[in-house]
N, CA, C and O atoms as a Tinker XYZ file with bonds, in Angstrom:
   236  protein
     1  N      2.423000   85.535000  -31.322000    73     2
     2  CA     2.094000   84.703000  -30.471000    64     1     3
     3  C      1.842000   84.017000  -30.951000    63     2     4     5
     4  O      1.701000   83.266000  -29.986000    81     3
     5  N      1.459000   83.119000  -32.176000    73     3     6
     6  CA     1.479000   81.681000  -32.208000    64     5     7
     7  C      2.762000   80.711000  -32.172000    63     6     8     9
     8  O      2.575000   79.539000  -31.844000    81     7
     9  N      3.866000   81.085000  -32.449000    73     7    10
    10  CA     4.940000   79.948000  -32.071000    64     9    11
    11  C      5.388000   79.982000  -30.967000    63    10    12    13
    12  O      6.106000   79.110000  -30.477000    81    11
    13  N      5.047000   80.928000  -30.467000    73    11    14
    14  CA     5.939000   81.558000  -28.832000    64    13    15
    15  C      4.560000   80.936000  -28.211000    63    14    16    17
    16  O      4.494000   80.709000  -27.003000    81    15
    17  N      3.640000   80.712000  -28.943000    73    15    18
    18  CA     2.517000   80.235000  -27.576000    64    17    19
    19  C      2.850000   79.045000  -27.432000    63    18    20    21
    20  O      3.371000   78.550000  -26.432000    81    19
    21  N      2.492000   78.388000  -28.685000    73    19    22
    22  CA     3.536000   76.711000  -29.063000    64    21    23
    23  C      3.808000   76.418000  -28.617000    63    22    24    25
    24  O      3.198000   75.538000  -28.010000    81    23
    25  N      5.386000   76.825000  -28.230000    73    23    26
    26  CA     6.549000   76.990000  -27.500000    64    25    27
    27  C      6.166000   77.116000  -25.556000    63    26    28    29
    28  O      6.898000   76.709000  -24.654000    81    27
    29  N      5.304000   77.554000  -25.467000    73    27    30
    30  CA     5.055000   78.013000  -23.916000    64    29    31
    31  C      4.371000   76.520000  -23.676000    63    30    32    33
    32  O      4.875000   75.706000  -22.902000    81    31
    33  N      3.002000   76.223000  -24.534000    73    31    34
    34  CA     2.348000   75.546000  -24.095000    64    33    35
    35  C      3.037000   74.051000  -24.333000    63    34    36    37
    36  O      2.271000   73.142000  -24.011000    81    35
    37  N      4.346000   73.612000  -24.839000    73    35    38
    38  CA     4.839000   72.114000  -25.004000    64    37    39
    39  C      5.829000   72.289000  -23.804000    63    38    40    41
    40  O      6.124000   71.233000  -23.244000    81    39
    41  N      6.622000   73.890000  -23.109000    73    39    42
    42  CA     7.202000   73.597000  -21.942000    64    41    43
    43  C      6.303000   73.048000  -20.734000    63    42    44    45
    44  O      6.371000   72.146000  -19.900000    81    43
    45  N      5.283000   74.243000  -21.144000    73    43    46
    46  CA     4.534000   73.788000  -19.663000    64    45    47
    47  C      3.951000   72.401000  -19.113000    63    46    48    49
    48  O      3.917000   71.947000  -17.970000    81    47
    49  N      3.399000   71.770000  -20.630000    73    47    50
    50  CA     3.148000   70.777000  -20.519000    64    49    51
    51  C      3.872000   69.629000  -19.988000    63    50    52    53
    52  O      3.609000   68.855000  -19.068000    81    51
    53  N      4.770000   69.709000  -20.733000    73    51    54
    54  CA     6.152000   68.938000  -20.661000    64    53    55
    55  C      6.532000   68.743000  -18.679000    63    54    56    57
    56  O      6.936000   67.811000  -17.985000    81    55
    57  N      6.212000   69.876000  -18.465000    73    55    58
    58  CA     6.505000   70.165000  -16.417000    64    57    59
    59  C      4.743000   69.129000  -16.241000    63    58    60    61
    60  O      4.814000   68.149000  -15.498000    81    59
    61  N      4.270000   69.225000  -16.468000    73    59    62
    62  CA     3.185000   69.439000  -15.841000    64    61    63
    63  C      2.894000   67.491000  -16.401000    63    62    64    65
    64  O      2.425000   66.765000  -15.525000    81    63
    65  N      3.062000   67.140000  -17.162000    73    63    66
    66  CA     2.651000   65.574000  -17.678000    64    65    67
    67  C      3.640000   64.912000  -17.695000    63    66    68    69
    68  O      3.613000   63.696000  -17.503000    81    67
    69  N      4.895000   65.698000  -17.970000    73    67    70
    70  CA     6.090000   64.525000  -18.075000    64    69    71
    71  C      5.684000   63.117000  -18.054000    63    70    72    73
    72  O      5.921000   62.317000  -17.148000    81    71
    73  N      5.011000   62.883000  -19.209000    73    71    74
    74  CA     4.569000   61.655000  -20.202000    64    73    75
    75  C      5.518000   61.194000  -21.397000    63    74    76    77
    76  O      6.718000   61.462000  -21.462000    81    75
    77  N      5.009000   60.680000  -22.053000    73    75    78
    78  CA     5.323000   60.175000  -23.490000    64    77    79
    79  C      5.431000   60.999000  -24.421000    63    78    80    81
    80  O      4.349000   61.558000  -24.602000    81    79
    81  N      6.456000   61.454000  -25.311000    73    79    82
    82  CA     6.447000   62.669000  -26.143000    64    81    83
    83  C      5.203000   62.920000  -26.735000    63    82    84    85
    84  O      4.975000   64.116000  -26.920000    81    83
    85  N      4.379000   62.172000  -27.068000    73    83    86
    86  CA     2.933000   62.239000  -27.921000    64    85    87
    87  C      1.607000   62.075000  -26.828000    63    86    88    89
    88  O      0.430000   62.039000  -27.185000    81    87
    89  N      1.823000   62.035000  -26.205000    73    87    90
    90  CA     1.376000   62.336000  -25.042000    64    89    91
    91  C      0.957000   63.855000  -24.551000    63    90    92    93
    92  O     -0.137000   64.310000  -24.218000    81    91
    93  N      2.175000   64.418000  -24.633000    73    91    94
    94  CA     2.534000   65.251000  -24.306000    64    93    95
    95  C      2.930000   66.402000  -25.302000    63    94    96    97
    96  O      3.712000   67.306000  -25.008000    81    95
    97  N      2.331000   66.271000  -26.449000    73    95    98
    98  CA     2.136000   66.693000  -27.975000    64    97    99
    99  C      0.936000   67.304000  -27.715000    63    98   100   101
   100  O      0.671000   68.506000  -27.753000    81    99
   101  N     -0.137000   65.880000  -27.307000    73    99   102
   102  CA    -1.947000   66.160000  -27.648000    64   101   103
   103  C     -1.794000   67.206000  -26.637000    63   102   104   105
   104  O     -1.735000   68.364000  -27.049000    81   103
   105  N     -1.737000   67.034000  -25.652000    73   103   106
   106  CA    -2.029000   67.853000  -24.464000    64   105   107
   107  C     -1.673000   68.845000  -24.603000    63   106   108   109
   108  O     -2.544000   69.618000  -24.204000    81   107
   109  N     -0.592000   69.503000  -25.070000    73   107   110
   110  CA    -0.118000   71.237000  -25.291000    64   109   111
   111  C     -1.134000   71.366000  -26.422000    63   110   112   113
   112  O     -2.150000   72.014000  -26.169000    81   111
   113  N     -0.986000   70.816000  -27.677000    73   111   114
   114  CA    -2.353000   70.753000  -28.636000    64   113   115
   115  C     -3.638000   71.358000  -27.663000    63   114   116   117
   116  O     -4.037000   72.507000  -27.848000    81   115
   117  N     -4.129000   70.650000  -26.815000    73   115   118
   118  CA    -5.641000   70.966000  -25.995000    64   117   119
   119  C     -5.247000   72.046000  -25.084000    63   118   120   121
   120  O     -6.260000   72.238000  -24.412000    81   119
   121  N     -4.208000   72.969000  -24.634000    73   119   122
   122  CA    -3.578000   73.646000  -23.494000    64   121   123
   123  C     -4.165000   74.979000  -24.440000    63   122   124   125
   124  O     -4.902000   75.940000  -24.216000    81   123
   125  N     -3.106000   74.261000  -26.067000    73   123   126
   126  CA    -3.513000   76.074000  -26.519000    64   125   127
   127  C     -4.585000   76.205000  -27.370000    63   126   128   129
   128  O     -4.943000   77.293000  -27.821000    81   127
   129  N     -5.066000   75.254000  -27.592000    73   127   130
   130  CA    -6.400000   75.322000  -28.208000    64   129   131
   131  C     -6.679000   76.314000  -27.273000    63   130   132   133
   132  O     -6.398000   77.511000  -27.340000    81   131
   133  N     -7.648000   75.291000  -25.803000    73   131   134
   134  CA    -7.877000   76.386000  -24.810000    64   133   135
   135  C     -7.786000   78.022000  -24.688000    63   134   136   137
   136  O     -8.624000   78.924000  -24.654000    81   135
   137  N     -6.131000   77.944000  -24.631000    73   135   138
   138  CA    -5.732000   79.278000  -24.837000    64   137   139
   139  C     -6.246000   80.289000  -25.492000    63   138   140   141
   140  O     -6.550000   81.370000  -24.988000    81   139
   141  N     -6.394000   79.894000  -26.947000    73   139   142
   142  CA    -6.812000   80.593000  -28.145000    64   141   143
   143  C     -8.372000   81.141000  -27.487000    63   142   144   145
   144  O     -8.789000   82.274000  -27.247000    81   143
   145  N     -8.815000   80.165000  -27.374000    73   143   146
   146  CA   -10.489000   80.353000  -27.071000    64   145   147
   147  C    -10.512000   81.430000  -26.503000    63   146   148   149
   148  O    -10.905000   82.437000  -27.093000    81   147
   149  N     -9.985000   81.458000  -24.895000    73   147   150
   150  CA   -10.158000   82.056000  -23.753000    64   149   151
   151  C     -9.693000   83.800000  -23.738000    63   150   152   153
   152  O     -9.854000   84.681000  -22.893000    81   151
   153  N     -8.815000   83.777000  -25.604000    73   151   154
   154  CA    -8.686000   85.199000  -25.881000    64   153   155
   155  C     -9.410000   85.440000  -26.919000    63   154   156   157
   156  O     -9.341000   86.507000  -27.529000    81   155
   157  N    -10.286000   84.357000  -27.280000    73   155   158
   158  CA   -11.022000   84.991000  -28.937000    64   157   159
   159  C    -10.029000   84.510000  -30.145000    63   158   160   161
   160  O    -10.329000   85.378000  -30.964000    81   159
   161  N     -9.303000   83.916000  -30.631000    73   159   162
   162  CA    -8.751000   83.845000  -31.580000    64   161   163
   163  C     -9.143000   82.486000  -31.775000    63   162   164   165
   164  O     -8.169000   82.069000  -32.402000    81   163
   165  N    -10.160000   81.220000  -31.619000    73   163   166
   166  CA    -9.829000   80.565000  -31.957000    64   165   167
   167  C     -9.279000   79.738000  -33.733000    63   166   168   169
   168  O     -8.698000   78.757000  -34.197000    81   167
   169  N    -10.090000   81.190000  -34.188000    73   167   170
   170  CA   -10.196000   80.519000  -36.057000    64   169   171
   171  C     -8.134000   80.529000  -35.663000    63   170   172   173
   172  O     -7.600000   80.240000  -36.734000    81   171
   173  N     -7.547000   80.650000  -35.077000    73   171   174
   174  CA    -6.111000   80.801000  -35.475000    64   173   175
   175  C     -5.341000   79.207000  -35.073000    63   174   176   177
   176  O     -4.180000   78.843000  -35.267000    81   175
   177  N     -6.394000   78.542000  -34.506000    73   175   178
   178  CA    -6.432000   76.991000  -33.614000    64   177   179
   179  C     -5.860000   75.761000  -35.150000    63   178   180   181
   180  O     -5.283000   74.676000  -35.220000    81   179
   181  N     -6.419000   76.707000  -36.093000    73   179   182
   182  CA    -6.510000   75.376000  -37.709000    64   181   183
   183  C     -5.356000   75.056000  -37.603000    63   182   184   185
   184  O     -4.867000   73.970000  -37.292000    81   183
   185  N     -4.701000   76.399000  -37.969000    73   183   186
   186  CA    -2.907000   76.298000  -38.125000    64   185   187
   187  C     -1.754000   75.647000  -36.156000    63   186   188   189
   188  O     -0.676000   75.999000  -35.675000    81   187
   189  N     -2.737000   74.736000  -35.760000    73   187   190
   190  CA    -1.226000   74.392000  -34.113000    64   189   191
   191  C     -1.468000   73.446000  -34.545000    63   190   192   193
   192  O     -0.493000   72.793000  -34.173000    81   191
   193  N     -2.305000   72.518000  -35.320000    73   191   194
   194  CA    -1.065000   71.362000  -35.768000    64   193   195
   195  C      0.369000   71.078000  -36.208000    63   194   196   197
   196  O      1.294000   70.324000  -35.904000    81   195
   197  N      0.012000   72.347000  -37.336000    73   195   198
   198  CA     1.139000   72.591000  -38.147000    64   197   199
   199  C      2.347000   73.189000  -37.513000    63   198   200   201
   200  O      3.543000   72.932000  -37.648000    81   199
   201  N      1.660000   74.119000  -36.733000    73   199   202
   202  CA     3.027000   74.986000  -35.507000    64   201   203
   203  C      3.908000   73.757000  -35.206000    63   202   204   205
   204  O      4.927000   73.441000  -35.819000    81   203
   205  N      3.220000   72.971000  -33.919000    73   203   206
   206  CA     3.612000   72.647000  -33.209000    64   205   207
   207  C      4.190000   71.271000  -34.894000    63   206   208   209
   208  O      4.523000   70.367000  -34.129000    81   207
   209  N      4.302000   71.019000  -35.479000    73   207   210
   210  CA     4.398000   69.942000  -36.291000    64   209   211
   211  C      6.066000   70.198000  -35.967000    63   210   212   213
   212  O      6.833000   69.477000  -35.329000    81   211
   213  N      6.424000   72.000000  -36.912000    73   211   214
   214  CA     7.096000   72.518000  -37.385000    64   213   215
   215  C      8.432000   72.702000  -35.776000    63   214   216   217
   216  O      9.633000   72.478000  -35.625000    81   215
   217  N      7.515000   73.120000  -35.065000    73   215   218
   218  CA     8.301000   72.891000  -33.685000    64   217   219
   219  C      8.860000   71.514000  -33.541000    63   218   220   221
   220  O     10.090000   71.506000  -33.498000    81   219
   221  N      8.413000   70.614000  -33.475000    73   219   222
   222  CA     9.089000   69.103000  -33.558000    64   221   223
   223  C     10.148000   69.006000  -34.144000    63   222   224   225
   224  O     11.318000   69.105000  -33.776000    81   223
   225  N      9.384000   68.684000  -35.662000    73   223   226
   226  CA    11.158000   68.731000  -36.219000    64   225   227
   227  C     12.044000   69.697000  -36.239000    63   226   228   229
   228  O     13.055000   69.329000  -36.836000    81   227
   229  N     12.117000   70.955000  -35.782000    73   227   230
   230  CA    12.895000   71.731000  -35.951000    64   229   231
   231  C     13.458000   71.572000  -34.461000    63   230   232   233
   232  O     14.684000   71.643000  -34.378000    81   231
   233  N     12.834000   71.392000  -33.410000    73   231   234
   234  CA    13.929000   71.213000  -32.201000    64   233   235
   235  C     12.908000   72.779000  -31.389000    63   234   236
   236  O     13.248000   73.239000  -30.299000    81   235
């Protein structure tokens, strides 16, 4: 769930906001946190920044 959800959040957020990449990253992180809360998996939120940074570094 983690990496696929983060990739989805980034793609959706890029389309939705179309701003500077840093703003997209921040908004994507918020979106993923919101989705995890809705799914009842907020304990995974601690890993989100690291996962998103890995995606950002690796494309």
